[in-house]
C-alpha positions as CSV (number, residue, x, y, z in Angstrom):
1,M,210.2,74.9,185.1
2,T,210.8,77.0,188.2
3,G,213.8,78.5,190.3
4,R,217.3,79.5,188.8
5,K,217.7,76.6,186.1
6,K,214.8,77.8,183.7
7,L,216.9,77.6,180.7
8,I,217.8,74.1,180.9
9,G,217.7,72.7,177.6
10,Q,218.2,76.1,175.8
11,R,221.0,76.8,173.8
12,I,222.1,80.4,173.3
13,A,224.7,82.1,170.8
14,V,226.7,84.7,171.9
15,L,228.0,86.8,168.7
16,A,231.0,89.0,169.8
17,A,234.3,90.0,167.8
18,D,237.8,91.4,169.2
19,G,236.9,94.4,171.5
20,F,233.3,93.2,173.1
21,E,233.0,95.0,176.4
22,K,233.7,92.1,179.1
23,V,231.3,92.5,181.5
24,E,228.5,92.5,178.5
25,L,229.8,89.2,177.8
26,T,230.8,87.9,181.1
27,A,228.0,88.5,183.7
28,P,225.2,87.6,180.9
29,V,226.8,84.5,180.1
30,A,227.6,83.9,183.7
31,A,223.7,84.1,184.5
32,L,222.7,82.0,181.5
33,R,224.8,79.3,182.2
34,A,223.4,79.6,185.9
35,A,219.8,79.3,184.6
36,G,221.1,76.4,182.9
37,A,221.8,77.3,179.2
38,E,224.4,75.9,176.9
39,V,226.4,78.9,175.9
40,D,228.3,79.0,172.5
41,I,230.5,82.3,171.8
42,I,230.3,83.0,168.1
43,S,232.9,84.9,166.5
44,L,234.1,86.4,162.9
45,K,237.5,84.3,163.3
46,S,238.1,81.0,165.1
47,G,240.5,81.2,168.2
48,K,240.7,83.7,170.7
49,I,238.8,87.0,171.1
50,R,240.0,89.9,173.3
51,G,237.5,91.7,175.7
52,M,238.0,95.2,176.9
53,N,237.2,96.9,179.8
54,L,236.5,100.2,178.6
55,H,239.7,101.6,176.5
56,Q,241.7,98.9,178.2
57,P,242.5,95.3,177.2
58,A,241.1,92.4,179.0
59,D,240.5,88.8,178.9
60,L,241.1,86.7,175.8
61,I,237.9,84.1,175.5
62,P,237.6,81.1,173.3
63,V,235.6,81.2,170.4
64,D,233.2,77.7,170.0
65,W,232.5,78.5,166.3
66,T,232.8,80.9,163.8
67,V,229.9,82.7,162.2
68,D,230.2,80.5,159.0
69,E,230.0,76.9,161.0
70,V,226.6,77.9,162.5
71,S,222.6,78.8,161.8
72,A,220.3,80.3,163.9
73,R,218.4,77.5,163.6
74,D,221.2,75.7,165.7
75,Y,220.0,78.3,168.7
76,D,217.2,78.9,171.1
77,G,218.2,82.6,171.6
78,L,221.3,85.3,170.2
79,L,222.7,87.5,172.5
80,I,225.1,90.2,171.2
81,P,227.2,92.2,173.9
82,G,228.1,96.0,173.6
83,G,231.4,97.7,173.7
84,F,231.8,100.1,170.6
85,M,234.6,98.2,168.6
86,N,232.6,94.7,168.9
87,P,229.6,95.6,167.2
88,D,231.7,97.9,164.8
89,A,233.4,94.8,163.8
90,L,230.1,92.9,163.4
91,R,228.2,95.5,161.3
92,Q,230.7,95.1,158.8
93,S,230.3,91.4,158.4
94,S,227.8,90.1,156.0
95,E,227.9,86.9,157.7
96,A,227.1,88.1,161.0
97,R,224.1,90.5,159.6
98,D,222.8,87.4,158.0
99,F,223.2,85.2,161.4
100,V,221.5,88.3,163.4
101,R,218.6,88.3,160.8
102,A,217.9,85.2,160.8
103,F,217.1,85.1,164.6
104,D,214.4,87.7,163.8
105,L,213.2,86.0,160.8
106,L,212.3,82.6,163.2
107,D,211.4,85.1,165.7
108,K,214.0,84.0,167.9
109,P,214.8,86.1,171.1
110,I,217.5,88.7,170.6
111,A,219.1,90.4,173.4
112,T,221.4,93.0,173.0
113,L,223.1,96.1,175.3
114,C,225.3,98.9,175.0
115,H,226.2,99.5,171.4
116,G,225.3,96.4,170.2
117,P,222.0,97.6,169.0
118,W,224.4,98.8,166.0
119,V,224.5,95.1,164.4
120,L,220.4,95.1,164.7
121,A,220.4,98.3,162.6
122,S,222.9,97.1,160.2
123,A,221.1,94.0,159.5
124,G,218.0,96.1,158.6
125,L,215.9,95.1,161.7
126,L,215.2,98.3,163.7
127,S,212.4,99.9,161.9
128,G,209.1,100.2,163.6
129,R,210.7,98.5,166.9
130,T,211.3,100.2,170.6
131,L,214.3,99.7,172.2
132,T,217.3,101.6,174.0
133,S,221.5,101.6,174.0
134,W,224.1,103.5,174.8
135,P,222.9,106.8,174.5
136,G,226.0,107.8,172.2
137,V,224.2,106.0,169.6
138,R,220.5,106.9,169.7
139,D,220.5,108.9,166.9
140,D,221.8,106.0,164.8
141,M,219.4,103.9,166.0
142,V,216.3,106.9,165.2
143,H,217.9,107.1,161.9
144,A,217.5,103.4,161.3
145,G,213.9,103.7,162.2
146,A,213.2,102.8,165.6
147,T,211.8,104.5,168.8
148,W,214.4,105.1,171.5
149,L,213.9,105.1,175.2
150,D,216.0,106.4,177.9
151,Q,215.3,103.4,180.2
152,E,217.3,100.8,182.1
153,V,215.5,97.8,179.5
154,V,213.3,97.6,177.0
155,R,211.4,94.4,175.4
156,D,209.6,94.8,172.4
157,G,208.5,91.3,171.1
158,N,211.5,89.1,170.8
159,L,213.9,91.9,171.5
160,V,215.3,93.0,174.2
161,T,217.8,96.0,175.0
162,S,219.3,98.0,177.6
163,R,221.8,101.1,178.0
164,G,224.7,99.2,179.0
165,P,227.0,98.0,182.0
166,Q,225.3,100.2,184.6
167,D,221.7,98.6,183.8
168,M,223.1,94.9,184.1
169,V,221.2,93.4,186.6
170,P,217.4,94.3,185.1
171,F,219.2,93.5,181.8
172,V,220.1,89.9,182.7
173,R,217.0,89.3,184.9
174,E,214.8,90.5,181.4
175,M,217.1,88.5,179.1
176,V,216.3,85.2,180.8
177,Q,212.7,86.2,181.3
178,L,212.7,86.7,177.2
179,Y,214.9,83.1,176.5
180,A,212.3,81.4,179.1
181,G,209.7,82.7,177.0
182,G,208.1,84.7,180.2
183,P,206.4,87.5,180.3
184,A,208.1,91.2,180.6
185,S,208.5,92.4,183.6
186,N,207.3,95.6,185.0
187,G,210.0,98.2,184.2
188,A,210.0,96.7,180.4
189,L,207.9,97.9,177.9
190,R,206.6,95.0,175.7
191,R,205.2,95.4,172.4
192,R,204.9,93.0,169.8
193,H,206.1,93.9,166.3
């Protein structure tokens, strides 16, 4: 399939909690839907979750399913937006860690940016991986066994990561490529774990 609708028939889970960075959820979700994907917002609780614009409260968005109502087998890929409160809440949830771990065990694509890789670290998925993140959590990534690169976007097997909102355009492009099963773009490191 070519063009903008390369994700028709794909179902993508977005794992988020209160405190997600608004643009890190809304921009990728808009791109996924524009590419034809069905997108579900998965959270720790039902109802609505609140985004943030850095330190300021932003919009509420509706939750489609709670993490205990779905399985990685229900989806073709996973997106974990950043912000600093969202991944901190997710990493403390055994259900969220198990959900994320299941995507990796099934070798399904995972995209995350900013502080989102914290969840991967807490799920025990970073040993031997190469990635990027918000520079402030670099040490956490390295201590979890990852090789950290200061690049706009890094692709390693089923994982694509980015530093944050400033890298949104290359992140979204690489995320869609990953979900579509396409090759890494020229700027993204590609490894297999």
